Structures are given as C-alpha cells and as structure tokens.
DRENKE-448307 format. One record per residue (C-alpha): x, y, z; residue in three letters; residue number from 1. Coordinates in steps of 0.1 Angstrom, whole numbers. Last residue first. Layout:
BEGIN
PT    px    py    pz lodren fimi
PT     X     Y     Z    ALA  NUM
...
END
This chain:
BEGIN
PT    px    py    pz lodren fimi
PT  -122  -153   295    LEU  251
PT  -148  -149   267    LEU  250
PT  -176  -168   285    GLN  249
PT  -170  -149   317    SER  248
PT  -177  -116   299    GLN  247
PT  -210  -128   284    ALA  246
PT  -224  -139   318    GLN  245
PT  -212  -110   339    SER  244
PT  -243   -87   337    PRO  243
PT  -268  -116   335    ALA  242
PT  -282  -115   300    GLU  241
PT  -320  -110   292    TRP  240
PT  -316   -74   282    GLU  239
PT  -289   -81   257    PHE  238
PT  -256   -67   268    ARG  237
PT  -240   -35   255    PRO  236
PT  -204   -40   242    LEU  235
PT  -177   -39   268    GLU  234
PT  -163   -74   262    GLN  233
PT  -159   -66   226    PHE  232
PT  -137   -36   235    SER  231
PT  -116   -58   257    ARG  230
PT  -111   -84   229    VAL  229
PT  -103   -57   204    LEU  228
PT   -78   -40   228    LEU  227
PT   -59   -73   233    ASP  226
PT   -56   -79   195    GLY  225
PT   -44   -43   189    TRP  224
PT   -19   -45   217    SER  223
PT    -5   -78   205    LYS  222
PT    -1   -67   169    LYS  221
PT    15   -33   179    LEU  220
PT    39   -51   203    SER  219
PT    50   -76   176    ALA  218
PT    53   -48   151    TYR  217
PT    75   -27   174    TYR  216
PT    97   -57   185    PRO  215
PT   102   -72   150    THR  214
PT    91  -108   156    ASP  213
PT    64  -109   128    LEU  212
PT    87   -91   104    ASP  211
PT    87   -54    99    PHE  210
PT   106   -34    73    ARG  209
PT   110     4    78    GLU  208
PT   114    35    57    LYS  207
PT   112    68    75    HIS  206
PT   120   102    62    THR  205
PT   112    95    25    ILE  204
PT   122   127     7    ARG  203
PT   105   158    -6    LEU  202
PT   100   170    29    ALA  201
PT    71   192    16    ASP  200
PT    44   170    33    ARG  199
PT    59   141    52    PRO  198
PT    66   109    32    LEU  197
PT    65    78    54    ILE  196
PT    74    43    41    ALA  195
PT    64     9    55    LEU  194
PT    73   -25    42    ASP  193
PT    59   -57    57    LEU  192
PT    79   -90    59    PRO  191
PT    55  -106    60    PRO  190
PT    24  -122    45    GLY  189
PT    -7  -120    23    VAL  188
PT   -16  -154     9    THR  187
PT   -25  -166    44    LEU  186
PT   -57  -144    44    ASN  185
PT   -77  -136    75    SER  184
PT   -50  -126   101    LYS  183
PT   -28  -113    73    MET  182
PT   -55   -88    63    THR  181
PT   -60   -76    99    SER  180
PT   -23   -72   102    ASP  179
PT   -21   -51    71    MET  178
PT   -49   -28    82    SER  177
PT   -32   -26   116    VAL  176
PT     0   -15    98    LEU  175
PT   -19    11    78    ALA  174
PT   -36    24   109    CYS  173
PT    -2    28   126    ARG  172
PT    10    48    96    ALA  171
PT   -21    70    97    ALA  170
PT   -15    76   134    ASP  169
PT    21    86   126    GLU  168
PT     9   111    99    LEU  167
PT   -16   127   123    ALA  166
PT   -53   124   112    VAL  165
PT   -67   157    98    HIS  164
PT   -74   141    63    PRO  163
PT   -94   113    78    ARG  162
PT   -84    76    83    VAL  161
PT   -99    59   114    ILE  160
PT  -132    42   107    ARG  159
PT  -129    36    69    ASP  158
PT   -93    25    73    LEU  157
PT  -102     0   101    ILE  156
PT  -129   -15    78    PRO  155
PT  -107   -18    47    LYS  154
PT   -81   -43    59    GLY  153
PT  -101   -74    53    TYR  152
PT  -115   -63    19    LYS  151
PT   -82   -52     2    SER  150
PT   -66   -83   -11    GLU  149
PT   -47   -66   -40    GLY  148
PT   -47   -28   -43    ILE  147
PT   -57    -2   -18    GLN  146
PT   -61    37   -19    LEU  145
PT   -66    61    10    TYR  144
PT   -81    95    15    PRO  143
PT  -115    87     2    THR  142
PT  -137   118    10    GLU  141
PT  -106   141    11    PRO  140
PT   -96   126   -23    SER  139
PT   -73    99   -36    ALA  138
PT   -67   100   -74    SER  137
PT   -80    79  -102    ILE  136
PT   -61    63  -131    CYS  135
PT   -63    51  -166    ASN  134
PT   -37    26  -179    GLY  133
PT   -60    -3  -187    GLU  132
PT   -44   -23  -158    PRO  131
PT   -56     4  -134    TYR  130
PT   -34    31  -119    ILE  129
PT   -45    43   -84    LEU  128
PT   -31    78   -79    TYR  127
PT   -19    95   -47    LEU  126
PT    -8   131   -44    ALA  125
PT    14   154   -23    PRO  124
PT     6   191   -33    GLU  123
PT    28   208   -59    GLU  122
PT    57   232   -59    GLY  121
PT    83   205   -56    GLN  120
PT    69   172   -69    ILE  119
PT    53   149   -43    GLN  118
PT    46   113   -40    GLY  117
PT    22    85   -48    GLY  116
PT    17    59   -75    LEU  115
PT    -4    29   -68    ILE  114
PT    -3     1   -94    LEU  113
PT   -25   -26  -108    THR  112
PT    -9   -52  -131    SER  111
PT   -25   -73  -158    ARG  110
PT    -5  -101  -174    PHE  109
PT   -30  -129  -168    ASP  108
PT   -17  -160  -187    VAL  107
PT   -42  -177  -210    GLY  106
PT   -21  -171  -241    SER  105
PT    15  -182  -241    GLN  104
PT    43  -157  -238    MET  103
PT    60  -132  -260    LEU  102
PT    29  -113  -273    GLN  101
PT    13  -112  -238    SER  100
PT    45   -98  -224    SER   99
PT    47   -69  -249    GLU   98
PT    10   -60  -244    ARG   97
PT    13   -60  -206    GLN   96
PT    45   -39  -208    SER   95
PT    28   -13  -231    ARG   94
PT    -2   -11  -208    VAL   93
PT    21    -6  -178    SER   92
PT    42    20  -195    LEU   91
PT    11    40  -204    GLY   90
PT    -1    39  -168    GLY   89
PT    34    51  -156    VAL   88
PT    32    81  -180    TYR   87
PT    -4    90  -169    ASP   86
PT     7    88  -133    ALA   85
PT    37   111  -140    ALA   84
PT    14   135  -159    ASP   83
PT   -10   135  -129    PHE   82
PT    19   143  -105    MET   81
PT    28   175  -124    HIS   80
PT    62   189  -135    ARG   79
PT    74   158  -152    PHE   78
PT   111   156  -159    LYS   77
PT   128   133  -133    LYS   76
PT   100   107  -135    LEU   75
PT   108   103  -172    SER   74
PT    95   115  -205    ASN   73
PT   122   136  -222    SER   72
PT   146   108  -216    ALA   71
PT   176   114  -193    ASP   70
PT   189    80  -203    ASP   69
PT   193    69  -167    ALA   68
PT   158    82  -158    ILE   67
PT   143    65  -189    ASP   66
PT   161    32  -180    ARG   65
PT   149    33  -144    ARG   64
PT   112    38  -155    LEU   63
PT   114    11  -182    HIS   62
PT   130   -14  -158    ASN   61
PT   102    -6  -132    LEU   60
PT    75   -12  -158    VAL   59
PT    91   -45  -170    ALA   58
PT    94   -57  -134    GLN   57
PT    57   -50  -128    THR   56
PT    47   -68  -159    THR   55
PT    68   -98  -150    ALA   54
PT    53   -98  -115    LEU   53
PT    17  -100  -127    ASN   52
PT    -6   -83  -102    GLY   51
PT    -1   -58   -75    SER   50
PT    25   -30   -73    ALA   49
PT    32     0   -50    LEU   48
PT    51    28   -65    ILE   47
PT    66    56   -45    VAL   46
PT    77    89   -60    PHE   45
PT    99   117   -47    VAL   44
PT   107   152   -60    ARG   43
PT   131   181   -56    GLU   42
PT   147   182   -22    GLY   41
PT   158   146   -24    PRO   40
PT   155   131   -59    THR   39
PT   137    99   -51    GLU   38
PT   123    69   -69    PHE   37
PT   110    44   -43    VAL   36
PT    96     9   -50    HIS   35
PT    73   -10   -28    MET   34
PT    63   -45   -39    LYS   33
PT    95   -63   -28    ASN   32
PT    92  -100   -35    TYR   31
PT    86  -130   -12    THR   30
PT    81  -167   -18    ARG   29
PT    65  -194     3    VAL   28
PT    65  -229   -13    ASP   27
PT    59  -259    10    ASP   26
PT    22  -254    17    VAL   25
PT    18  -229   -10    GLY   24
PT    19  -192    -3    ALA   23
PT    31  -172   -33    SER   22
PT    41  -136   -39    THR   21
PT    44  -124    -3    ARG   20
PT    60   -90     3    THR   19
PT    34   -70    21    ASP   18
PT    29   -33    14    ALA   17
PT    25     0    33    ALA   16
PT    27    36    21    PHE   15
PT    20    68    41    VAL   14
PT    16   103    27    LEU   13
PT    18   138    41    GLY   12
PT     6   160    70    ASP   11
PT   -29   167    56    ASP   10
PT   -35   130    52    VAL    9
PT   -30   106    22    LYS    8
PT   -29    69    28    VAL    7
PT   -14    42     6    ALA    6
PT   -23     5    10    VAL    5
PT    -8   -27    -5    CYS    4
PT   -20   -63    -2    TYR    3
PT    -8   -90   -25    THR    2
PT   -16  -125   -36    MET    1
END
C-alpha cells in the first residue's frame, strides 16, 4: 500500500510520501515513491507514484530516456505544466498496456501519479494523473492531492490547508497527515520523504527523509499525540458530568 500527498499554497508546493511497498508479518519492503526531475533555475518536476511498481518504473525509465535523448517530447521541452501532465499520463497508459501484454492476465497494472512542479514563467501546479491517463489539477478550493491510502490523513488536511498557509506549516501538516495514516494502517510506513519547492525558486530547496527515530519527526509525532489528548480533555462536558470526571478517566 502507499500514501502520498502534495500540497499547493501561495508560497509554493510540498510533497510527502511513504516508502513501504509490502507489509507482511516477516516481509517488509520499501521503495522510493518520490522522484525529482530538476533543471535548476529553469524547471522542476516531482512525481509521486502509487500502484503497480513495474508500471511506475517503466514510466520513469521512459521519462529519463526521453530527457537523455533530447526527444521533442520530454520534461525538458514542455512550456506548460498541463502539457507535461498529459505527456506523463500518456506514458502511464502505454506502460500499463505493454506490461499487460507481457505478463499473465489478472494482474493489476494500474498506476496513479501526482505530478507537481513549476516551469519558468508559469505558476506552480499540481496534477493528479489517473490510470486512464486523464488528469485534474489542484485548486484554491482543493489545494492538495492524495494517492493511495488517503482516508486517514485527509481530516487534518481539510482543517488546516488553505492557500494562505505558510509553506513550512503546509509541510508540517503533510507530515502529520502521514503520521495519522501510519497510526491506522500498517501497510503505510517509514521512511518518509518530504520535499519543498518554494514559488519561483525553480529548485527543491529542502529534501528530507524521516524515520521513526529521526529527532525532528519523533518530536513532531510526540507533540501531535500529546496535543490531541490535551485538546480532547478540554472538550465541553455533558451536563450530567462532574467537572473532573472525564479528565480523570483519561489520565
């Protein structure tokens, strides 16, 4: 299973992804689900991937080959983010079709992607690319996109993420969303990757990997858990409760 989230605010873009690809009792595997294509000062793209790993690898290989071959259609050539998203969607459909022809039927080759970034002269943008190749963009009303196991990490995003939120606050919110998902679903797990793309920087300024014992992430996780408990203790009491009854039961 997978959980990836990308956030668009006025100050730029934030990307976060787990790395777990399987979570059996005695078989835990990890794989990088965040991929950066960067020409500093000109353009930068980040791809988050969920779904069939073979399809994802095929798409990434096509992307790298087209860049290396200086193909007319490549991430180095597009002038608009939508065209880049349409191109990546086409590669995904092609890779799914090729894989299904080579391997046995019954295997799910679908892959869902998030493409985000900025091309010089354009606004930063986020696109959710469906297995069918079509895509939708993030908007001021929905300034984040998720793929994979999204339901557990969605409530904090709905409450906090707005276009005016500071970039660092958006990054903290993305990590809390990841932590909430891992708390409820063992198939999503560390290490966690985080990347921050400020508006008009045209390069990733911060790229971090967090494990459970990484000092910052451990502190964030503990602080969030403690604050949740304290906030719950301060909720209004039923009229029949003694003032300290509910609090004492939680301690």
